[in-house]
C-alpha positions as CSV (number, residue, x, y, z in Angstrom):
1,M,-0.3,0.1,-0.2
2,S,1.1,3.6,-1.0
3,I,2.1,6.2,1.7
4,L,0.1,8.4,-0.9
5,A,-3.0,6.6,0.0
6,S,-3.1,8.2,3.2
7,A,-3.0,11.7,1.8
8,I,-6.0,13.9,2.9
9,G,-6.9,14.8,-0.5
10,G,-6.7,11.5,-1.9
11,M,-4.0,9.7,-4.2
12,V,-2.4,11.4,-7.3
13,L,-4.3,9.5,-9.9
14,D,-7.7,10.0,-8.0
15,K,-10.3,12.7,-8.6
16,P,-9.2,15.5,-5.9
17,K,-11.2,15.4,-2.7
18,P,-12.9,18.4,-0.6
19,V,-10.6,18.7,2.2
20,N,-12.1,19.8,5.4
21,L,-9.6,20.9,8.0
22,A,-10.4,21.7,11.3
23,V,-12.4,24.9,11.7
24,S,-10.5,28.3,12.8
25,E,-13.4,30.4,14.3
26,K,-10.8,33.2,14.4
27,D,-10.0,32.8,10.7
28,T,-14.0,32.4,9.7
29,D,-14.7,35.6,11.3
30,D,-11.5,37.2,10.1
31,L,-13.1,36.2,6.5
32,R,-16.8,37.4,7.5
33,K,-15.5,41.0,8.1
34,R,-13.3,41.1,5.0
35,L,-16.2,40.3,3.2
36,L,-18.1,42.9,4.6
37,E,-15.7,45.7,4.4
38,G,-16.3,48.6,1.7
39,C,-20.0,46.9,1.2
40,L,-23.1,49.5,1.2
41,P,-25.5,49.2,3.8
42,A,-27.9,47.3,1.2
43,Q,-25.0,44.9,0.4
44,K,-24.3,44.0,3.9
45,D,-28.2,43.5,4.7
46,F,-27.8,41.0,1.7
47,I,-24.9,39.1,2.1
48,T,-25.7,38.3,5.8
49,D,-29.2,37.4,5.4
50,T,-29.7,33.7,5.9
51,T,-33.2,33.3,7.3
52,H,-35.2,33.5,4.2
53,R,-35.2,31.1,1.6
54,I,-35.1,33.6,-1.0
55,T,-33.7,36.9,-1.2
56,G,-33.4,39.5,-3.7
57,Y,-31.3,42.5,-4.1
58,I,-33.1,44.6,-7.1
59,G,-31.4,47.9,-7.9
60,G,-30.6,50.1,-10.8
61,F,-27.3,50.1,-13.3
62,G,-24.6,50.4,-11.1
63,S,-26.1,49.7,-7.7
64,G,-23.4,47.0,-7.1
65,K,-25.2,43.7,-7.7
66,S,-22.4,41.5,-9.1
67,Y,-20.0,42.7,-6.3
68,A,-22.5,41.8,-3.8
69,L,-23.6,38.1,-5.3
70,A,-19.9,37.1,-5.6
71,R,-19.4,37.9,-1.8
72,K,-22.8,36.5,-1.2
73,L,-21.8,33.1,-2.5
74,I,-18.7,33.3,-0.5
75,W,-20.7,34.0,2.7
76,L,-22.8,30.7,1.7
77,G,-19.8,28.6,1.4
78,L,-18.8,29.6,4.9
79,M,-21.9,28.0,6.0
80,N,-22.1,25.3,3.8
81,P,-18.5,23.8,4.1
82,G,-17.8,20.3,1.7
83,T,-20.7,21.0,-0.3
84,T,-21.7,22.2,-3.7
85,L,-23.3,25.5,-4.5
86,M,-24.3,26.7,-8.0
87,A,-23.8,29.9,-9.9
88,C,-26.3,30.8,-12.3
89,E,-26.1,33.5,-15.2
90,P,-29.3,34.0,-17.8
91,S,-26.8,32.4,-20.6
92,F,-23.8,30.6,-20.9
93,P,-21.2,33.7,-22.5
94,M,-22.7,35.7,-19.6
95,I,-20.9,33.0,-17.2
96,R,-17.7,34.0,-18.6
97,T,-18.0,37.9,-19.3
98,V,-20.1,38.6,-16.0
99,F,-19.9,36.2,-13.4
100,V,-16.0,34.9,-13.4
101,P,-14.4,38.3,-13.3
102,A,-16.5,39.1,-10.4
103,M,-15.6,35.9,-8.3
104,D,-12.1,36.2,-9.8
105,E,-12.0,39.7,-8.2
106,A,-13.8,38.6,-4.7
107,L,-11.4,35.5,-4.4
108,D,-8.0,37.4,-5.4
109,S,-9.0,40.7,-3.2
110,L,-9.6,38.5,-0.2
111,D,-6.8,36.2,-0.7
112,I,-9.0,33.1,-0.5
113,P,-7.1,29.9,-2.3
114,F,-9.0,28.7,-5.6
115,A,-9.0,26.6,-8.5
116,F,-10.9,27.1,-11.7
117,R,-11.6,24.8,-14.6
118,S,-13.3,26.2,-17.7
119,S,-14.2,23.2,-19.4
120,P,-16.4,21.1,-19.7
121,Q,-18.5,23.5,-17.5
122,P,-17.0,26.3,-15.5
123,E,-16.8,25.4,-12.1
124,Y,-14.5,26.4,-8.8
125,D,-12.9,24.6,-6.3
126,I,-12.6,27.0,-3.0
127,T,-10.6,26.5,-0.1
128,L,-12.6,28.5,2.8
129,P,-11.6,28.3,6.9
130,T,-14.5,26.3,7.5
131,G,-13.7,23.9,4.4
132,S,-13.7,23.3,0.7
133,I,-16.8,23.9,-1.4
134,K,-17.3,23.5,-5.1
135,I,-19.4,26.1,-6.9
136,L,-20.9,25.0,-10.4
137,C,-21.7,27.4,-13.1
138,Q,-24.7,27.3,-15.1
139,S,-27.2,29.5,-17.2
140,A,-30.8,29.8,-17.0
141,E,-31.5,29.1,-20.2
142,N,-30.2,25.6,-20.0
143,Y,-32.0,24.8,-17.0
144,Q,-33.0,21.4,-17.5
145,R,-28.9,20.8,-17.1
146,I,-29.6,22.0,-13.1
147,R,-31.3,18.9,-12.9
148,G,-29.9,15.8,-11.0
149,Q,-27.7,18.1,-9.0
150,N,-27.6,18.2,-5.0
151,I,-26.6,21.6,-4.1
152,A,-26.5,23.8,-0.8
153,A,-27.3,27.3,-2.0
154,A,-27.3,28.9,-5.6
155,V,-26.9,32.6,-6.6
156,W,-28.7,33.6,-9.8
157,D,-27.3,37.0,-11.7
158,E,-29.9,39.1,-13.7
159,C,-32.7,36.9,-13.2
160,D,-35.0,39.4,-15.1
161,T,-33.3,39.2,-18.4
162,S,-34.3,35.8,-19.1
163,P,-37.8,35.1,-20.8
164,T,-40.5,35.0,-17.7
165,E,-41.2,31.4,-18.4
166,T,-37.6,30.4,-18.6
167,A,-36.9,32.0,-15.4
168,Q,-39.8,30.5,-13.6
169,K,-38.4,26.9,-14.9
170,A,-35.0,27.8,-13.6
171,G,-36.2,29.5,-10.2
172,E,-38.2,26.3,-9.5
173,M,-35.2,24.3,-10.8
174,L,-32.8,25.5,-8.1
175,L,-34.9,25.6,-5.4
176,A,-36.1,21.6,-6.1
177,R,-32.0,20.7,-6.3
178,M,-31.3,22.8,-2.4
179,R,-31.2,19.3,-0.5
180,T,-27.6,19.4,1.2
181,G,-25.7,21.7,3.4
182,K,-26.8,24.0,6.5
183,C,-28.0,27.1,4.8
184,N,-30.5,26.3,1.7
185,Q,-30.8,30.0,0.3
186,L,-31.4,31.3,-3.2
187,A,-30.0,34.4,-3.8
188,V,-31.0,36.5,-6.7
189,A,-29.7,40.0,-8.1
190,S,-31.4,42.0,-11.1
191,T,-31.8,44.9,-12.6
192,P,-35.8,45.2,-12.7
193,E,-37.3,44.4,-16.7
194,G,-40.9,45.2,-16.1
195,F,-43.5,42.7,-14.1
196,K,-41.5,39.5,-14.6
197,W,-39.8,37.2,-12.5
198,A,-38.7,39.4,-10.1
199,Y,-42.1,41.0,-9.5
200,R,-43.7,37.8,-9.4
201,T,-41.7,36.4,-7.0
202,F,-41.2,39.2,-4.5
203,V,-44.5,41.0,-5.0
204,E,-47.0,38.8,-6.4
205,Q,-46.2,35.9,-4.2
206,D,-44.7,37.4,-1.3
207,G,-44.3,35.8,1.5
208,P,-42.2,34.8,5.1
209,D,-39.7,32.9,3.7
210,K,-39.0,35.8,1.0
211,R,-37.0,39.2,1.5
212,L,-36.9,42.0,-1.1
213,I,-33.7,44.7,-1.0
214,K,-34.4,47.3,-3.1
215,V,-31.4,49.5,-4.3
216,K,-30.8,52.9,-6.2
217,T,-28.0,53.5,-8.5
218,K,-27.3,56.8,-6.5
219,D,-26.7,54.8,-2.9
220,N,-23.4,54.0,-4.8
221,P,-21.2,56.6,-4.1
222,N,-18.4,54.9,-6.1
223,L,-20.0,55.4,-9.4
224,P,-18.2,58.5,-11.8
225,D,-19.6,61.8,-11.4
226,E,-21.3,62.0,-14.8
227,F,-22.9,58.1,-14.9
228,I,-26.1,59.1,-13.3
229,A,-26.3,62.3,-15.2
230,S,-25.7,60.7,-18.5
231,L,-28.6,58.4,-17.7
232,E,-30.9,60.7,-16.9
233,R,-30.2,62.6,-20.0
234,N,-30.9,59.8,-22.1
235,Y,-33.6,57.8,-20.6
236,P,-37.3,58.4,-20.8
237,P,-39.2,58.6,-17.1
238,Q,-40.4,55.0,-16.7
239,L,-36.5,53.6,-17.8
240,I,-35.0,56.0,-15.4
241,A,-37.5,54.5,-12.7
242,A,-36.4,50.9,-13.4
243,Y,-32.7,51.2,-14.3
244,L,-31.9,54.1,-11.9
245,D,-34.3,54.0,-9.2
246,G,-34.6,49.9,-9.3
247,E,-38.6,50.2,-9.3
248,F,-40.9,47.7,-11.1
249,V,-42.4,49.6,-13.9
250,N,-44.3,49.0,-17.0
251,L,-41.7,48.8,-19.6
252,A,-44.1,47.9,-22.5
253,N,-45.0,50.8,-25.1
254,S,-47.9,52.0,-23.5
255,S,-49.9,51.0,-20.7
256,L,-53.9,50.2,-21.0
257,Y,-54.7,51.8,-17.6
258,P,-51.3,54.4,-16.8
259,S,-53.0,56.2,-13.8
260,F,-54.0,53.0,-11.9
261,D,-51.9,53.0,-8.5
262,R,-52.7,50.2,-6.3
263,S,-52.6,52.4,-2.9
264,L,-54.4,55.2,-4.4
265,N,-57.2,52.9,-5.9
266,Y,-57.4,50.7,-2.8
267,T,-60.7,49.1,-1.2
268,D,-61.2,47.2,1.5
269,A,-65.0,47.2,0.8
270,K,-67.2,43.8,1.5
271,P,-70.8,43.3,-0.3
272,E,-73.4,43.7,2.7
273,A,-76.9,42.3,3.1
274,L,-78.6,45.2,1.1
275,D,-75.9,45.2,-1.7
276,T,-76.4,44.6,-5.3
277,I,-73.4,42.5,-6.3
278,Y,-72.5,43.3,-9.9
279,V,-70.3,40.4,-11.8
280,G,-68.4,41.0,-14.9
281,V,-68.0,37.9,-16.7
282,D,-65.5,37.1,-19.8
283,L,-66.5,33.7,-21.3
284,N,-63.8,31.6,-22.7
285,V,-63.7,27.9,-23.7
286,G,-61.8,26.5,-20.4
287,N,-61.0,29.7,-18.6
288,C,-63.9,31.8,-17.9
289,V,-63.1,35.0,-15.4
290,T,-65.5,36.7,-13.2
291,Q,-65.0,40.0,-11.5
292,H,-67.2,41.1,-8.6
293,L,-68.0,44.5,-7.3
294,V,-70.2,46.8,-5.3
295,R,-71.1,50.3,-5.6
296,R,-70.7,52.8,-2.9
297,G,-72.3,56.2,-4.5
298,D,-70.8,56.7,-7.5
299,E,-67.7,54.4,-6.7
300,F,-66.8,51.3,-8.2
301,H,-65.3,48.6,-5.5
302,F,-64.2,45.4,-6.8
303,F,-63.5,43.2,-3.8
304,A,-63.3,39.8,-5.3
305,E,-62.6,37.3,-8.6
306,A,-63.0,33.8,-9.4
307,V,-62.0,31.7,-12.5
308,Y,-64.3,28.7,-13.8
309,R,-64.3,26.2,-16.5
310,D,-67.2,26.9,-18.4
311,T,-70.8,28.7,-17.9
312,M,-72.6,25.9,-16.3
313,Q,-69.7,26.1,-13.1
314,I,-70.2,30.0,-13.2
315,A,-73.9,29.4,-12.5
316,A,-73.4,26.8,-10.0
317,G,-70.6,28.4,-8.5
318,L,-72.0,32.0,-8.3
319,K,-75.0,30.9,-6.9
320,E,-72.8,28.9,-4.1
321,L,-70.7,32.1,-3.3
322,Y,-73.6,34.5,-2.7
323,P,-76.5,32.3,-1.8
324,S,-78.4,35.2,0.1
325,H,-77.8,37.6,-2.9
326,F,-78.9,35.2,-5.3
327,K,-82.2,34.6,-3.6
328,A,-82.7,38.1,-3.1
329,K,-82.1,38.5,-6.9
330,Q,-79.5,40.8,-5.5
331,L,-76.6,38.9,-8.0
332,V,-76.7,40.5,-11.4
333,L,-74.2,38.9,-14.0
334,I,-72.8,41.3,-16.9
335,P,-71.2,39.1,-19.5
336,D,-70.3,40.2,-23.2
337,A,-72.9,40.5,-25.9
338,A,-71.4,37.8,-28.3
339,A,-73.0,35.2,-25.1
340,K,-76.1,35.7,-26.6
341,Q,-75.4,33.4,-29.6
342,R,-72.5,31.3,-28.2
343,S,-71.7,28.4,-25.5
344,T,-68.5,27.7,-23.7
345,A,-70.0,24.5,-22.3
346,A,-71.0,21.4,-24.4
347,A,-74.6,22.5,-24.7
348,Q,-76.8,23.7,-27.2
349,E,-78.2,26.7,-25.2
350,S,-76.3,30.2,-25.3
351,D,-74.1,31.1,-22.3
352,I,-76.7,33.7,-21.5
353,G,-79.3,30.7,-21.8
354,I,-77.8,28.6,-18.9
355,L,-77.1,31.5,-17.1
356,K,-80.6,32.6,-16.7
357,K,-82.3,29.2,-16.6
358,A,-79.8,28.8,-13.6
359,G,-82.1,31.4,-12.0
360,H,-79.3,34.1,-12.4
361,Q,-80.4,37.8,-13.3
362,V,-78.3,38.6,-16.5
363,S,-77.7,42.1,-17.8
364,A,-76.2,41.6,-21.4
365,Q,-75.8,44.8,-23.6
366,Q,-77.1,44.6,-27.0
367,S,-73.9,44.7,-28.5
368,N,-70.4,45.1,-27.3
369,P,-68.8,48.6,-27.2
370,L,-65.5,49.2,-28.9
371,I,-62.8,48.2,-27.2
372,Q,-61.1,51.4,-26.5
373,D,-64.5,52.9,-25.4
374,R,-64.4,50.4,-22.6
375,I,-60.9,51.2,-21.9
376,N,-61.8,54.6,-21.6
377,A,-64.7,54.2,-19.2
378,V,-62.6,52.3,-16.8
379,N,-59.8,55.0,-17.0
380,V,-62.2,57.8,-16.1
381,L,-63.1,56.0,-13.2
382,I,-59.2,55.2,-12.6
383,E,-58.5,58.7,-12.3
384,D,-61.1,60.4,-10.4
385,R,-60.3,57.6,-8.2
386,K,-63.8,56.0,-8.2
387,L,-62.7,52.3,-9.5
388,R,-61.1,50.8,-6.3
389,V,-59.7,47.4,-6.0
390,G,-59.4,45.1,-3.1
391,N,-56.7,42.3,-2.4
392,G,-59.3,39.4,-3.4
393,C,-58.5,40.6,-7.1
394,K,-54.8,39.9,-7.4
395,H,-55.5,39.1,-11.2
396,L,-57.2,42.3,-11.7
397,I,-54.5,44.3,-10.3
398,R,-51.6,42.4,-12.7
399,T,-53.7,43.4,-15.7
400,L,-54.3,47.2,-14.2
401,E,-50.3,47.6,-13.8
402,Q,-49.1,45.3,-16.6
403,H,-51.7,45.4,-19.5
404,A,-49.8,46.8,-22.6
405,Y,-50.6,47.8,-26.1
406,D,-49.1,45.8,-28.9
407,E,-47.1,47.2,-31.8
408,L,-50.3,47.5,-33.8
409,G,-52.0,49.6,-30.8
410,K,-54.2,46.9,-29.9
411,P,-54.4,45.8,-26.3
412,E,-52.2,42.6,-26.0
413,K,-53.5,38.8,-25.9
414,G,-52.3,35.5,-27.0
415,A,-50.5,34.4,-23.5
416,V,-51.5,31.0,-22.1
417,G,-54.5,30.9,-19.2
418,M,-54.5,33.7,-16.5
419,D,-51.2,35.2,-18.3
420,D,-53.4,36.4,-20.8
421,L,-53.9,39.7,-19.0
422,S,-57.0,40.6,-21.3
423,H,-59.4,38.4,-19.3
424,S,-59.8,39.9,-16.1
425,G,-59.8,43.4,-18.0
426,D,-62.4,42.2,-20.1
427,A,-64.5,40.9,-16.8
428,M,-63.9,44.2,-15.1
429,G,-64.6,46.7,-18.4
430,Y,-68.0,44.8,-19.5
431,A,-69.3,45.5,-15.8
432,V,-67.9,48.8,-15.8
433,Y,-69.3,50.1,-19.0
434,R,-72.6,48.8,-18.7
435,L,-73.0,50.7,-15.4
436,A,-71.2,53.8,-16.3
437,A,-70.4,53.9,-19.9
438,I,-68.8,57.2,-21.2
439,R,-72.0,58.9,-22.7
440,Q,-71.8,59.4,-26.3
441,W,-73.1,62.9,-27.8
442,T,-74.1,62.7,-31.6
443,T,-75.3,65.3,-33.4
444,N,-79.0,65.8,-34.9
445,Q,-77.5,63.8,-38.6
446,R,-78.1,60.3,-38.7
447,R,-74.7,59.2,-38.4
448,G,-73.2,62.1,-36.6
449,R,-69.5,62.0,-35.4
450,R,-68.8,61.1,-31.6
451,V,-68.3,63.9,-29.3
452,W,-66.5,63.1,-25.7
């Protein structure tokens, strides 16, 4: 037996093994202090947070995201000795051009021993005071390659630059693979790119296991003097809000409901016994959306929403949801006019026929208004803060904040399921236009022009 067999790193011809020497608390504490030296307050909060399963550092250009992410990865490595961690970029070239330079700078400046291998997949072997770790580099666009890995933690740079569906799959895959070590955490950093993965994760789906740290470009005093001024001169207001202030804003060409503010248009109203509940109904095969409101004077308070499979399920579901209002005929359904002719269920009757046969009060228009007329009617109420939306209407809030016009000037459509933002907006619009249409004045001529 060779004396090399007793070497702590394994024999020369064997694959190197992680080496965990006696832990030096002094060296560990010293490295933690050096990791935080020169960091901005937000960077320190991001790096030291180990209690949330998902933590995000969302900021404008030059807010120190890559710098913080590299040091965060080392911090997580200190807590997970002898394990494998993962670093993720949106695309493979960005591993080479963004992550590797930032990681090399951090390791070199902190005098941390490491070895880097670029092929077949980039990876680091790093020796820390608490033990050795391995860092695998992967791209979000190839999220299927994350499958099969057992990792302790992961960092993910510019998560919002990936397509939303790709980012969703990559995030799910990273979280599913965290099954070793003492601190399982997904730490992400990104410039906000509208209402994409970061917004969905930290705002729409916020929870006690998530933390969002928002940073402005001006919070970083180390930037060149002209950096911020140059961006302000060359960017429109919505890009300044995103790329300098780190805010989630609609970056599409034009929003359908630009004046909506979830705080200024908020309501906590609930239906009372004497209220009439109005339900706007958007009928689609397999995805029928309803928006529920009550009136308070000349204000419209949307308090709940529901999604049903077809018209028969709507008829039964609403009757069960509001039994006393249904019995008192204080539940009024407002579908689109086309429901008179078509059916979303496997039935010979029309949708309106099915609803009426079930005993519902139905108030349908003779014909649907022009799309822009319906949007204008909604916007008038939004601007006057007379259209209010409660927390029970998450899909509607998302529509009001994110729905935009496409390149042809028409409301965007075509996404799958509730990712098609038009459904909630249509259901809301049918109800609003039926109850508070913008009056169309005409001259005495048979075909007078419209005057607003």
